[in-house]
N, C-alpha and C positions, 0 to 999 in steps of 0.2 A: 483207385489209386491216382485217378486223374487230379491234377492240382490246377484249377482254374485261377485266373488272375485275381477274381474276388477272394476266394479262399487264401491266396498268397498274401494279399493285403491284410486279411483278418489276422493271419499268424504274425505277420510283421507288426502289426499293431500290438498285438498281445505282448510280443517280445519287447516292445518299447514302453510297456507300462511302467509306472513307478513302483519301487520295491514295496512289497506287500508281505502279508503274513504267509509263512511257509516258503518265502523266496530268500533264504539266508544267503545265497551266493550274491544275488542282486544287491541285497542289502549292503554287503561288504564292499561291492564294487562302487556303489554311491558313495559310501562313506569314505572310502580310500581315494577317491578321485576328485571328491570335493564337488560333486555334480550338483544339479538343481534340486535333488532330493535330500540334501543334507538338512539338518536341524531336526525339528520336531517330527516332520513327515517321515524321516529315515529311521526313527526309533520305532519299530513296529514289534508287535507281541507275536510269539509263535506258539501260544497256548492253545490255539484252536486250528490244527492244520485242515481240518475239513472245510473251513471257510474259503481256502484258496481254490479248491476244486469247484465249488459251488459259484465262486465269483467268475472263474474262467468260463464255466458253461454258460452262465448268464450273459457275460460280455460277448462270447462268440454268437450267441443267440441274436442279440440286439444288432451286433455289427453286421451280421448277415442279411438283415432287413434293409440295411442303408444302401443307397445307390453306390455304383462304383466310383463315379466321379467325386461323391462326397467322401468316400473312403480314402481316396488319393489325397484330397485336400486335408483330411484329418491326420493322415500319416505324415504329410509334410509339416504341419503344425507341431505334431509331437516330436518329430525328428529334430526340427529346428529349435524346439523349447520356446515356442512363441516368437522367434526371431524373424521368420518369414511370414509375409502377409497371407492370410488364409480366410476364405469365405466363411459365413455362418453355416453351421450345420443345423438346419431346420427340421425338427422333428415333432411329433405330436406331444402337446403338453398334458395331455390327459392320461398318459401311460406311465404307470408307476411299476418298478420292478421289485419283486420280492426277493430278498437275500437273507436266508435264516429267519430270524425274528423281525427284520427290519424291512421297511419298505422305502425305496428310493426313486426319486424322480430321475428321468433320464440324465438332465445335466449333472445333478449330484453324483450319479453312478459313474458317469464318464470321468468327471473331475476326480473322483475317488480312485479310479483305475489308472488315470494317465497323468495326474498331478499330485494330490495330496491324498494318501490312502488312508490317513486318519480322520478324514471328514466323516461325519455321522449325521450332520444336519445341514439343510439348505442355508441356515442362518449363518453358517461359517464362510459362505461365499463372499468375495470382496469384489463387487463389480466396479466398473470405472467410476460410476457415480458415487458410490460409497467411498471409494479411495479418495476423491476429490473432497468429499465432505469431512473425512478424517484429516487430510492435509490442511483444510481450511481451519479446522478447530485447533490444530497444533500450531497455526500461524497467528493466533487470535493475540491481542494485546495482553500484557500481564494484568491479571485481575485477581479477584478474591479467591483465595485458596491456591494460589500459583505462586508460592514464595520463591521458588527457584527461578521463575521467569522474571519476577520482579528484580531479583538481584542481577540476573544477567542483563536486563535492559538499563538499569542504573550503573552497572559496572562499565558498560561499553559505550555509555553515552548516546543510546539509541534515541529513536524518535518518540520514545515514552518518557523522556526527560521533563522535569518540571512538575507542575501540579498533577498532571494526568498520570504520574508515576506513583503518586502517594495514594495508595488504595487501602481500603479497610479490609482486615481479616477477621473481624468480630463476628461473621456470620458465615461460617463455612459451608452451610446448607445451600447457599445462593449459588455457588459454582455448579453443583449438580443440577440445580433447576435451570440455570443459564445454559448449560451444556444440552440438556434434553430439548429446551426450547429451540436453541439455535439448529441442532440436528434436525429437528421436526421441520423448520422453515427451509433449510438448505435442501433437504430431500425433496421439496415440492419444486425447486427451481430447475430449469432446464440444464441439460449437461454442458452445452456450449456457453451458457451463462455462468455456470459454476467454474468452467475453465478460464473465463475472462475475469471473474472476480478473485480467482486464485492468483492470476497474473498480477492484478493490482495489488493485492495484499503482499505477495512475495517481493514486489519491486518498491513497496512502500509508497506507491503512487508515482514512481519514476517512469514506468511504462505506460504508454497510452492505453486505456481500456474503455470499452463501450459503456453505455448506461445499462444499468440492471433495473429494468422496468417491471414493477410489481403492483399489485393492486393497492390503491391508497386507502382503501376501506378496511383493510386488515389491521387490527391492533392486537399485540401479544401480551399476554398477561404474564408477569414475573413477580411473584410474591404478591405483595399489595400494589404494585405499580403496573400500569398499562403503557405499553411502548408502541409508537409506530414503527414500521419496519425499517425505515431509514435510520431512526433513531437507535433502534436495537443493534443493527449491523455496525454503526458507528461505535456504539458502546462495546461490542464484542471486539472488533478489529482495530480500533483506534484509542478510544478514551474510556476506560472502565468507570471513571467517576462521573460520566456523563449523566445528567438526570432529566433534562428538558429540551424539546426542540427549539426553544427560543435562544439556546446556546449555540445553535448551528447557523452556518451560512452557507448556501448553495454556491458552488462555483460557476462562473459564467459559461464554462465549456460543457455544461451538463444541459441535457435535453429538457430537464424540469425547471431550469433556471427561469424565474420571472412568472411562472404559471401558478394559479391558484386553484385549489381543489381539482386537480387533474384525475381521471379515472386510474391512470397508471402513473406512478411516481418512481423516480430513479432512486435506488437504494444502494448505490456503489458508494462505499464509505470514503473513497478517495476522490470523489466529486463533491465533497463536503469539506468545509473548514470550521474551526471553532472561532466564535466571535470573541474579540478582544474587548473586554469592558474597560471603559475609561473612568476611573475613580481617583482624581488627583489627591496626594496626601495633604494633610493640613499643615505639616511641617516637614523640613527637609530631614530624610532618614539619614542616620549615621552608619551607612553600610559601605562595603568594599565592592569588589568586582561582581560578587553574586548577590547584590542588594536587591531591593524591591523592584516592582514593576515599572513605576514612574519615578523620574528623578528630576530635579531642577537643574537647568543648565544656564551658565552666565552668557551675557553677550546680547540678549534680547534680540531684536531684528538686526544683528550685525553681521548677518551672512557667515562666512568662514573665518572672519577675522580672529587672531591675525594670521591665519593660515592662507592657503592659496584660494585663488578665485578665478573662474573661467572669464576669459575676455569676452566682450560683446560680440566681436566678430566670430568667435567660435560657437556662439550659440544661435543668434538669429540668422534666418535665411533671407532670401530676397524679399522686399516689401510686397504684401499681399499673398505671400506663399503659405498656404495653411495646410500643406500636406501632411506635416507632423503635428502630433499634439504634445510630444516632449522629447527632449534628448536627454541621454544618460551618460554620465562620465564616471569611469572607474578609477579609484585613487588608491595608492598604497603610501600612507603617511602623507607627505606633502608633494608627492610626485604622481601626476596624471599618468596611467598606463594605458596605451592604446589609443584608438580614435573615439571621437564622440559618436554615440550610437543614435541615430534619429529613428523615432518610433511612429509608424503610421498605422500598424495593425492595433485593433482594441486591447489585445492582450500580448504580453511579453514575458518570456522566461528569461531570467538573468541567473547563470548557474556556473559552477566550475566543472561538474561532471554530472550528467543527466543522461540516463538511458532514453534513446529516441528523442533527445533534446533538440530544440529549434529555437533558436533566439540569439541572445548575447552570451556567448560562451567565454567566461573569464579564463578558462584554463588554456585557451588557445593565444592568450596574449603574451607576448615577450616582456619579461620583467627583469630589470637589472639590479632589483633590491635583493641584497644578501642577507637581510635580517632573518634570523631564525624564527622570530615571532611571526613575521609576515608570512614566511613560508608555512609555518604551522597553521596559521588561520586560513591561508588560502586553501590548504587541504581539507578544512572543515566546512567550507562553503558548501560542497556537495551539490544537492539539487537547488540550493539557492532560494530565490523568491519568484513570485509571479506578480507582475505589475499588470493591473487591469483597469482600463477606463470603462466605467459603468454609469448608468443613468444619474446617480446621485454623487458621483465623484470618482476618485481614483483609489482602488483598493490594493493593498499589498498583502500577499499571502505568504507566510513563512513555510516553505517547503523543506527547509534543511533539518538537520538534526540539533541544532544549537540555536539560542536566541539570537535575535537581531534587535537593534535599537534605532528608534525613528525620531526624528525632530521635524516638526512641521507647524507653521504658523495657524493653520486652520483646525488643529487638534486641540488648542487651548483657548483661554479667555483673551480676547483681543485687547482688553485693557491691562493685561499683565505685562511687566516690563522684562519678564524672563520667559523662556519657553522650556516646556518639559521635555525630557528625553524619555520616550516610552519603550519599555522592554516587551517584545513580542515573542511569546514561546513558540516552539515548533508545532505546526498544525494549526496555528491561529491566524486569523485575518484581522486587519485594522483599515479603517477609511483614512488613508494618509493625507488625502488632499480634497478639499471641498471647493469647487469652482464658485459657487454663489457667495460663500463666506470669505473667500479670497478677494472677489471684487468688491465686497462691502468693506474690505480692509485697505482698498486702494486710496491713494491720495489724489483727488481730482485736479488739484492745482499743480501737480508735479508734472511738468512737460515732458520729462524724461521717462515717465511711466510707460508710454507706448513705444518707447525706442529702445529699451533694454530690460533684460530680465530683473525682476525685483524679488526681494527676499520672500515675500508672500507667496510666490509662484515657485518656490524651491523647497524640495524635500531632501533632507540628508538621512542616509541609511547606513549603519555600520554593522558589519557581520561579526558575531561572537563577543566583541569587546564593546563596552559602553564608554561614554565620556561625560564630562561635567563636573559639578561641585562635589559629587559623591565617589569620584574616581580620581586615580592618579593622572589620568589624561584629562586636561581642562578643556581641550578643544578637539574637534573631530579630526583635525589635521594630524593629531597624534595617535589616531587609531590605525591599526595594521592594514585592513582592507575596508573601503567604505565607498559609498555611491552618492553621486549628487544627481537628483533628478529635477530638471528645469522644465517647467510646463509653459507651453505656448500661450501667451497672454493675449493673443489676438484671435 
């Protein structure tokens, strides 16, 4: 009749079990109070009352072999329904328990007793790793066979707008193959890497995430195509229509940037951008606000005429001062908002609202502009752009969910009288400025060249709205929100 502390713990644990067969009162309590045993796990069969006695005897037998401190920790976990931190309960993995006609591993048996009594196979366990894999798959970019997700992305103006959202549904079998291959790869990735990848995918690249370094020698077969791991993960989580690695550009923040044939390569899809192809049209398109990718703009090398222009004293620093490589001005229509932003670091984020953002935050600038269009476009800037000085020039990466429009003298034929305005879709990068080409365009006999900013060293970027011959806005000064980037020509 003595009740030791151990036997008391065993009894308390048994009373804390999940509702099971033959425990009608417990079933009623769980359903009536909306406890953690609601749903499928609370719907239990009472057709075999003998199973309850067998389960009780087997559970008591196992619990009595567990150390007292481990019993206390298990009871704490069960009572708190997992809310309290509890240590691992390490038992022999070779022990299987016989219950009726079924043989259970100890983890499966204890989960059946204390969590989900309808479990009948270890395959029904959801570990943290498998949960991360499932969450990542649900966060993938809309793709083949996922019509509902396609509609959601297009309807909300998400980051899958533009060409990347136009996916084919002619081959429904590809979705199942892609899912199986993705799950196979993700299950081989370490848990901490999965968490970092999920953070990057959930934030759409807004949160800083480490590199996902995997073997560069592994290629994955999908149908008749072979994909590298970076290409496959970019295809799954960003651009379903992606076909070849040549369409991708690695961002300078990535550890694999600039490296050729490394043993480990970063596969973080948000450490990559899509390369914007420059193919100028033969004739001027007759389109409106949502026209083609490249448009002719009047004015040639006329700067912002007839709109505003920065004064020389606003741009140039003291003679011989090379601490900055460019300055950035933010405009709303014809009014400059905020101060000039001098850039010394190789990379600059220009954004309205960016998680963990560090750089030129347009959302913090005080604007007196009451235009509804300006306010609407300001709200669409979102993650904005990333401006990066690299070895071959200056690149612009569109991090927002809407297109941006760029005009630069180094993007086009130097003999042309007019400059094209280039439309850059979300997730795409473009080399907006080429130093060598800009210096080749300079006028050696112009004594003012070294004393003031010249049009060849200026790039104009408009958010959301374009300008030029194909638009109602003829000049960039009519655009709601735009940037002027002036490079240090010294």
